[in-house]
N, C-alpha and C positions, 0 to 999 in steps of 0.2 A: 503494500500500499503505499502510493506517493499521497503528501498532504501540502497543497502552495495555495499558502497565505497572501493575503493580498489586502489591501485598501487602507494602509496606514500610510500617516504626515504628519503636516503639521496644522496647527485650529490654536485659534482663541479658545480660549476659557469661557465656556457655554455654548458652543456650539457641538454640530456632531457628527457624528464618521460612523459606516458603514465596510466593516468587516468579512473581508470574506474566506471560503476555503474548502476549495476542490479538493477533493481526494480520487487517486487513478490506483490503477491496474485492478491488485485481487482488495475487491471492497463489497464484494457477500459477506454476511455477519457481520460487521461492523454493525456494533447495535449502542455503540457510544460513542458522541463527538462536544469535546468542550473545547475553552479557549483557558488560558493557561498566558499568566503574566511575570513579571518580571523584570523591576524597577530596578537603576543602577544600588549596588550595598545590600540589596535585598535579594528575600529571598520569591522563585519561583510559588506563587498563589492562584489559587481557581480563580477563574472570574465568573463563569456559567458554564452548564453541561446542560445535554440535552439526550436522550436515549431515544430509541428506537421505536417504544412504545409511548415515546410523545413526554416521559418524565423528566421536570426542568428541575432545575434548579442555581441561583444566584449566591460568590459571593459578599458578606452584609456592605463592603461599598459601596460593591452596583449598586442594586437593589431599586428595582423602579427611579433607573435612568437607564438601564441595556435591557437591551434584548436578544435574547437568542433566536433564531429558527434554522429549521432545517432543509431545503428542498429537496425531497427523494431523487426525483427525477433526472437533479443534474448533480447527485451526488455531493452539492455544498450545504456549508453551514454559516450559516449567518451571524455578525455580531453588533445591532444597531446600539449602536455608543452614546447618548443623548445626555448633556447637560455637563457638558466633559468636563475635568476639574485638572489641577498644574497635577495632584497627585494622581492621575490617570496618565502620567505621561509614563512610557513603559516598553520594554519589547513586548509584543500581543502572538503569542505561539501556540498552533491551534493540534490539538490530540487528539486518536479516535484509537479505538479498542475494539479490536476482532477476538474474541474469543477470552487469550489469559495472553495474546502478543499489542503490543501497545508501539504507536508512530506519532511522531513530532516533524510538523513539519517548520522549517526553516523560517519565523519568524520574522511578522514586520512592530517597524516602529512607529508607535506614537506618542506625539512629542506635542501639548499645548501645553500653551504660552498664557502669561497673564496682559 
């Protein structure tokens, strides 16, 4: 499985961005996809996750501002990020699970300026 993340960039605080993660290769039975992020000097943290059955969860810091969604026909998961804050600045990584195997995308940088 290969994961290709895109959509990062530089925005002002309060603005929005949408990240995309497209899966290719052996995508059958990918039952879990998620976004993580890692800010400079900090540990990687879960931002949002979505199971193939539709169960969604969010990290506390993004609840009410970020929305994860999945388009199965395109094997793509999205992260809509609204009301961005400076503390959302990080490299965002796409993550997928297929059984006990996990896969990571290359990361896309989101920078929020005040």
